[in-house]
C-alpha positions in Angstrom: 0.0 0.0 0.0 1.3 3.4 -1.0 -0.8 5.4 1.5 1.1 7.3 4.1 -2.0 7.7 6.4 -2.4 5.6 9.5 -6.2 5.8 9.3 -7.8 3.3 6.9 -10.6 5.7 5.8 -12.2 9.1 6.2 -14.8 8.7 8.9 -18.6 9.2 8.3 -18.5 12.2 10.7 -15.6 13.8 8.8 -17.5 13.5 5.6 -20.7 14.8 7.0 -19.0 17.7 8.7 -18.3 19.1 5.3 -21.2 17.5 3.3 -24.2 18.5 5.4 -23.4 22.2 5.6 -22.4 22.1 1.9 -25.9 20.7 1.1 -27.6 23.5 2.9 -25.3 26.1 1.4 -25.5 24.6 -2.1 -29.3 24.7 -2.4 -29.5 28.4 -1.6 -29.2 29.5 -5.2 -31.7 27.0 -6.7 -34.0 27.8 -3.7 -34.0 31.4 -4.7 -35.1 30.4 -8.2 -37.7 28.0 -6.9 -39.0 30.6 -4.6 -39.4 33.1 -7.5 -41.1 30.3 -9.5 -43.5 29.4 -6.8 -44.5 33.0 -6.1 -44.6 34.3 -9.7 -46.4 31.1 -10.9 -49.3 32.1 -8.6 -49.7 35.7 -9.5 -53.1 36.7 -11.0 -51.9 38.4 -14.1 -50.2 36.4 -16.9 -49.0 33.6 -14.6 -47.9 31.2 -17.3 -46.0 33.8 -19.2 -44.4 35.1 -16.0 -43.4 31.5 -15.0 -41.9 30.9 -18.4 -39.8 34.1 -18.2 -38.6 33.4 -14.7 -37.6 29.8 -15.8 -35.7 31.0 -18.8 -33.8 33.7 -16.8 -33.1 31.3 -14.0 -31.6 28.7 -16.4 -29.6 31.4 -18.2 -28.3 32.8 -14.9 -27.5 29.4 -13.6 -25.5 28.8 -16.8 -23.5 32.0 -16.3 -22.8 31.2 -12.7 -21.8 27.6 -13.4 -19.6 28.7 -16.3 -17.8 31.6 -14.7 -17.8 30.4 -11.1 -15.2 27.7 -11.9 -12.6 29.7 -10.0 -14.5 28.5 -6.9 -13.7 24.9 -7.7 -10.1 25.8 -8.8 -9.3 27.8 -5.7 -10.9 25.1 -3.5 -8.7 22.5 -5.0 -5.5 24.5 -4.7 -6.3 25.6 -1.1 -7.1 22.0 0.0 -4.0 20.6 -1.7 -1.8 23.2 0.0 -3.6 22.5 3.3 -2.7 18.8 3.0 0.9 19.8 2.3 1.0 22.4 5.2 1.8 25.1 2.7 -1.1 27.6 3.0 1.3 30.6 2.9 2.0 29.7 -0.7 -1.6 30.7 -1.7 -2.0 33.7 0.6 -1.6 36.3 -2.2 -3.5 34.0 -4.7 -6.8 34.3 -2.9 -7.4 38.1 -3.1 -6.1 38.0 -6.7 -8.7 35.4 -7.5 -11.5 37.4 -5.9 -10.5 40.5 -7.9 -10.5 38.5 -11.1 -14.0 37.2 -10.4 -15.3 40.7 -9.7 -13.9 42.2 -12.9 -15.0 39.3 -15.0 -18.6 39.4 -13.6 -19.0 43.1 -14.1 -18.0 42.7 -17.8 -20.4 39.8 -18.3 -23.3 41.7 -16.7 -22.7 44.8 -18.8 -22.7 42.8 -22.0 -25.6 40.4 -21.2 -27.8 43.2 -19.9 -27.3 45.2 -23.1 -28.0 42.2 -25.3 -30.8 40.7 -23.1 -33.4 40.8 -25.9 -31.1 39.0 -28.3 -30.2 36.4 -25.7 -33.7 35.4 -24.8 -34.9 35.6 -28.4 -32.3 32.9 -29.0 -34.3 30.7 -26.5 -37.3 31.2 -28.9 -39.0 33.6 -26.4 -41.3 36.2 -28.0 -44.1 38.6 -27.1 -45.0 38.9 -23.4 -42.5 36.2 -22.4 -39.7 38.0 -24.0 -40.6 41.3 -22.4 -40.9 39.8 -19.0 -37.6 37.9 -19.4 -35.7 41.1 -20.4 -37.0 43.2 -17.5 -36.6 40.5 -14.9 -33.0 39.6 -16.1 -31.7 43.2 -16.1 -32.6 43.6 -12.5 -31.8 40.2 -11.1 -28.5 39.9 -12.9 -27.3 42.9 -10.9 -26.7 40.3 -8.2 -24.5 38.3 -10.5 -21.2 40.0 -9.5 -22.2 39.6 -5.9 -22.8 35.9 -6.3 -19.6 35.2 -8.2 -17.4 36.8 -5.5 -19.4 35.1 -2.8 -19.0 31.7 -4.5 -15.2 32.3 -4.8 -15.1 33.0 -1.0 -17.1 29.8 -0.5 -14.5 27.9 -2.5 -11.8 29.2 -0.1 -13.9 28.0 2.9 -14.3 24.6 1.3 -10.6 24.3 0.6 -10.0 24.9 4.4 -12.4 22.0 5.0 -15.1 24.2 6.3 -18.6 24.5 4.7 -20.4 25.6 7.9 -19.6 29.3 7.2 -21.1 29.1 3.7 -24.1 27.3 5.1 -24.8 30.2 7.5 -24.5 32.8 4.8 -26.8 30.8 2.4 -29.4 30.1 5.0 -29.8 33.8 6.0 -29.6 34.9 2.3 -32.3 32.3 1.4 -34.6 33.5 4.2 -34.2 37.1 3.2 -35.1 36.2 -0.4 -38.3 34.3 0.6 -39.5 37.2 2.8 -38.5 40.0 0.4 -39.8 38.2 -2.7 -43.3 37.7 -1.2 -43.4 41.3 0.1 -42.2 42.9 -3.1 -44.2 40.8 -5.6 -47.6 41.0 -3.8 -46.9 44.3 -1.9 -48.3 45.5 1.5 -51.6 47.5 1.3 -51.0 51.2 1.8 -47.2 50.6 2.3 -45.6 48.8 -0.6 -47.1 48.7 -4.1 -47.1 45.2 -5.8 -44.1 45.0 -8.1 -44.7 41.6 -9.9 -41.6 40.3 -11.6 -39.5 43.3 -10.8 -40.2 42.7 -7.1 -38.9 39.1 -7.3 -35.8 40.3 -9.1 -35.0 43.0 -6.5 -35.6 40.5 -3.7 -33.0 38.2 -5.2 -30.4 41.0 -5.5 -30.9 42.0 -1.9 -30.5 38.4 -0.8 -27.3 38.0 -2.7 -25.9 41.2 -1.2 -26.6 39.9 2.3 -24.8 36.7 1.5 -21.7 38.5 0.3 -21.6 40.7 3.4 -21.8 37.6 5.6 -19.2 35.8 3.5 -16.8 38.7 3.9 -17.3 38.7 7.7 -16.3 35.0 8.0 -13.5 35.5 5.5 -11.9 38.2 7.6 -12.7 36.7 11.0 -12.0 33.0 10.4 -9.4 32.5 7.6 -5.7 33.4 7.3 -6.4 35.4 4.1 -7.1 39.1 3.5 -8.0 41.3 0.5 -4.6 42.9 0.0 -3.8 42.6 -3.7 -0.1 42.3 -4.6 1.0 43.5 -8.0 3.3 40.5 -8.4 1.2 37.6 -9.5 1.1 34.5 -7.3 2.9 31.6 -9.2 -0.3 29.5 -8.6 -2.4 32.0 -10.5 -1.5 30.6 -13.9 -2.4 27.0 -12.9 -5.6 28.3 -11.4 -6.6 30.1 -14.6 -5.7 27.1 -16.7 -7.8 24.8 -14.4 -10.6 27.4 -14.5 -10.4 27.6 -18.3 -10.8 23.9 -18.7 -13.7 23.8 -16.2 -15.1 26.8 -18.1 -15.3 24.8 -21.3 -16.7 21.8 -19.4 -19.4 23.9 -17.9 -20.1 25.6 -21.2 -20.7 22.2 -22.7 -23.1 21.4 -19.8 -25.0 24.6 -20.3 -25.3 24.1 -24.1 -27.3 21.0 -23.2 -29.6 23.0 -21.0 -29.9 25.8 -23.6 -31.0 23.3 -26.3 -33.5 21.8 -23.8 -35.1 25.2 -23.0 -35.0 26.4 -26.6 -36.8 23.3 -27.9 -39.3 23.5 -25.0 -40.0 27.2 -25.8 -40.6 26.3 -29.4 -43.2 23.7 -28.4 -45.3 26.4 -26.8 -45.7 28.4 -23.6 -47.2 25.5 -21.6 -44.2 23.3 -22.5 -41.6 25.9 -21.4 -43.6 26.7 -18.2 -43.6 22.9 -17.4 -39.9 22.6 -18.4 -39.1 25.6 -16.2 -40.5 23.7 -13.2 -38.9 20.4 -14.1 -35.5 22.0 -14.7 -35.5 24.0 -11.5 -36.5 20.9 -9.5 -33.7 19.0 -11.3 -31.2 21.8 -10.4 -32.4 21.7 -6.8 -31.8 18.0 -6.6 -28.4 18.5 -8.2 -27.3 21.1 -5.7 -28.7 19.1 -2.8 -26.8 15.9 -3.8 -23.8 18.1 -4.6 -23.1 18.6 -0.9 -21.4 15.2 -0.8 -19.6 16.1 -4.1 -18.3 19.2 -2.2 -17.0 16.9 0.5 -15.3 14.8 -2.1 -13.8 17.9 -3.7 -12.5 19.3 -0.4 -11.3 16.0 1.2 -10.1 14.5 -2.1 -7.8 17.5 -2.7 -6.4 17.3 0.8 -5.8 13.5 0.5 -4.1 14.0 -2.9 -1.8 16.5 -1.1 -1.1 13.9 1.5 -0.7 11.2 -1.2 -3.2 9.1 0.8 -4.5 7.0 -2.1 -6.1 4.3 0.0 -8.2 6.8 1.9 -9.1 8.5 -1.4 -10.4 5.2 -2.9 -12.5 4.4 0.2 -13.7 8.0 0.3 -15.1 7.6 -3.3 -17.0 4.5 -2.3 -18.5 6.0 0.9 -19.7 9.3 -0.5 -21.2 7.6 -3.6 -23.2 5.3 -1.2 -24.4 8.2 0.9 -25.3 10.3 -2.2 -27.3 7.4 -3.8 -29.2 6.9 -0.6 -30.1 10.6 -0.5 -31.1 10.6 -4.2 -33.4 7.6 -3.8 -34.9 9.2 -0.7 -35.6 12.4 -2.5 -37.1 10.5 -5.4 -39.4 8.5 -3.1 -40.7 11.6 -1.3 -41.4 13.4 -4.6 -43.2 10.2 -5.9 -45.5 10.3 -2.8 -46.4 13.9 -3.6 -46.2 13.6 -7.4 -49.2 15.8 -8.3 -49.0 18.1 -5.4 -45.5 19.3 -6.2 -46.6 20.8 -9.5 -49.4 22.7 -7.8 -46.8 24.6 -5.7 -45.6 26.3 -8.8 -48.6 26.8 -11.0 -52.4 26.1 -11.1 -52.7 26.0 -14.9 -54.0 22.5 -15.8 -52.3 22.4 -19.2 -48.9 23.2 -17.7 -49.5 20.7 -14.9 -50.4 18.0 -17.4 -47.1 18.4 -19.3 -45.2 18.5 -16.0 -46.8 15.2 -14.7 -46.2 13.4 -17.9 -42.4 13.5 -17.6 -41.6 14.2 -13.9 -41.1 10.5 -13.3 -38.1 10.6 -15.6 -36.5 13.3 -13.5 -37.0 11.2 -10.4 -35.8 7.9 -12.0 -32.5 9.4 -13.0 -31.5 10.8 -9.6 -29.3 7.8 -8.4 -27.4 8.0 -11.7 -27.0 11.8 -11.2 -25.7 11.1 -7.7 -22.8 8.9 -9.0 -21.9 11.5 -11.7 -21.9 14.4 -9.3 -19.9 12.5 -6.7 -17.0 11.6 -9.0 -17.3 15.0 -10.7 -16.6 16.6 -7.3 -13.7 14.3 -6.5 -12.1 14.9 -9.9 -12.4 18.6 -9.4 -10.6 18.3 -6.1 -7.9 16.3 -7.7 -7.4 18.9 -10.4 -8.6 16.7 -13.2 -10.0 19.6 -15.2 -8.9 18.3 -18.6 -10.6 15.0 -18.3 -13.8 16.6 -17.0 -13.7 19.0 -20.0 -13.3 16.2 -22.6 -16.0 14.1 -20.9 -18.7 16.8 -21.0 -17.8 17.7 -24.6 -18.4 14.0 -25.6 -21.5 13.6 -23.4 -23.1 16.8 -24.8 -22.2 16.6 -28.5 -22.0 12.8 -28.8 -24.9 11.9 -26.5 -27.3 14.7 -25.5 -27.7 16.6 -28.8 -28.1 13.6 -31.1 -30.6 12.0 -28.7 -32.6 15.3 -28.6 -32.6 15.6 -32.4 -33.8 12.0 -32.8 -36.5 12.4 -30.1 -37.7 15.7 -31.7 -38.0 14.0 -35.1 -40.3 11.5 -33.5 -42.4 14.2 -31.8 -41.6 13.2 -28.3 -41.4 16.8 -27.1 -40.7 17.0 -23.3 -40.3 13.2 -23.2 -37.5 13.6 -25.7 -35.7 16.3 -23.8 -35.6 14.3 -20.6 -34.7 11.1 -22.3 -31.7 13.0 -23.8 -30.8 14.2 -20.3 -31.0 10.6 -19.0 -28.5 9.4 -21.7 -26.3 12.4 -21.0 -26.0 11.5 -17.3 -25.4 7.8 -18.0 -22.4 8.7 -20.2 -21.0 11.0 -17.5 -21.4 8.7 -14.5 -20.1 5.6 -16.2 -17.0 7.3 -17.7 -16.1 8.9 -14.4 -16.2 5.7 -12.5 -14.1 3.8 -15.1 -11.5 6.6 -15.2 -11.2 6.8 -11.4 -10.7 3.1 -11.1 -8.1 3.0 -13.8 -6.1 5.9 -12.6 -6.3 6.0 -8.8 -7.2 2.5 -7.7 -3.9 1.4 -9.3 -2.0 3.6 -6.8 -3.5 2.0 -3.7 
């Protein structure tokens, strides 16, 4: 055995110490989107169009966050590896440089996307009232994008230090603020606050994201060895971080191309289809972020174990967190199956929308254990710095699996069935390839 560690495996309590707070922290962003969907889907004026617009904007914003927040994963991997090597001083100047990079990049992206909002959502086949709502909602809600990107980078630092509790506290408070403010601003308070409809939901999201950033900065200054002092001389780890982030950027771009095609096709099928797709996609994202808590544990602990060269513990870690994640995925699926019809009613009362939702929701539930395996190993591979393999895998899964499946399904008129069958095939490719690669590369070192 090549492991230098005296302990045979990472304990259940060690994993959960990172995973459980990470689950709670990770679901904050999708909860904000789900809250907006639930509130907006029940307004009295143009509820279906509003729901469709919020769903499109939520998917597009999630895409932007996933694509450009890859420095969160990269900084987490580098911090955790240096922690395992007892060399945190080597990344002290890297952290503030990374935060500054995120802020500058996010401001540029916001400016460009806000200006071209109509063109962007027209590319999703949105038109008329849906397009107008999407533009106005996006231009306000996306103001919180720079706040979110910096917050996520700080969360990556926390995770690299093996602590997700601080991020959990920030996310819980931010989520609570969003729920309260969204309800108040959308529906208003008689004689005090005028109902603001979609704009109210967007403003509430920005306020919540600002609160999360302030709290994240508090923990950053009080609990970590890092500061915000930016040195003009670049940290030698910045180049590897940018390289890793660039590969993860391409990986996540491929991921979001799949989501874009799904939403574009659903919008083209009609407003009831995109409204139903918006609900399905946001529930799928919620499940993903929920299960991703154990992937975060794999990311943080895996990077540390790689720094320690503890390959035996790394292998056992992969088995344990996969088992826990699959149990959670099955549990979530069973709960949703028990309340199959009631879940759709939370978001919308339109019978045509609910009918399309209920037709395919079972596919979303069925694929959850497969998602769990994919997310677990995806998280571990990020912690190990395997950005190139993750990039190549998503390119193959998207362009060799998802898109051909979607085109074939569309040709047969399967509509939302076809979209989610394509997602199922996409996740099967990702999960199986990751397991095979991990066994071939890291099990051999045990």
